[in-house]
N, C-alpha and C positions, 0 to 999 in steps of 0.2 A: 471611371472604370469600375466594374463590379467584379467581386471575387467570390468564388464558391469553394467551400471547404468540403472535401470528400474524405470520409474515413473508410478505410478498407479493412476487412477482417484478414486473418492470416492466410486464408485459402485463396484470396484473390492475387493474381499476378500483377504486380505494379506496372510492369513494362507494357502489358496488353491494355490495361486501363488507361495509361498515359497516352498510348498511340491512338486509342479510340477518342479520347478527349481532344487531341490535336486535330482530328479530322472534322470536328464540329466547326461550323462557320462562326467567325467572330472571336475565336480563341487566339489571344495574343501570345501567351506563354503558358507553359506547364512546369511546375516545380514540385519536387517530391521531398517531403520532410519526414524523417524517421526519428524515433526515440521517445516521443511523448507517451506511447503506450507503456514503455518500461517505467517511466516515472509514475504513471497512474497505478501500475501493478505494485510497485514498491510502496506507494502510499497506502494502498488497500491492505498489504501485508502488515504494515505498521499499525494501521487502525485495528486490524483483527487481533494483533498481539496485545495492544493496549486494552481492548475490550475483554479479552480472555484474562489478562492479568488483573484488571479491576474486578471482574466477576469473581475470580478466585479469592482476592483479598476481601471482598464484601462477604462472601460465604464464610471465610475464616472468622471475621468479626461477628457474624450472626451466631456461629457455633460457640464462640467465646462468651457471648452474652447469655446463651442458654446453659453455659457451664460445661459444654462438651469438649472444650479445647482451651488450653492456657496460652495466652498471647505472650510473645517474647517482649522483654523490655528493650529499650533502645541500646543499652549497653550490651545485652546478649546478642542483639542483631549485629552490631558493629564487630563484636568478637567473632561471630560466625563469618562475616565478610572478610575479616583479616585472616582467619584460618584458611579460607578458600583462596586467599591471595588477591582478592578483588579490591579491598580498601587498604 
């Protein structure tokens, strides 16, 4: 048996595509799976957030090395987190 994976964009009507595939000779069954696009979108949002956070942190370190910015100590950072109710 051979399987073909078809990815549809949001504009395509799943029902029409499924009926068209069923009309093809030799098709044994047609199954529709949803949800994978949501996982991919969530992963991309997470990757974008991490990239933005690391870029911001790297820029802060560069400014501190040039003397334009004073870095917090770990005690100051933890105190700030506690004040915000995060830690």
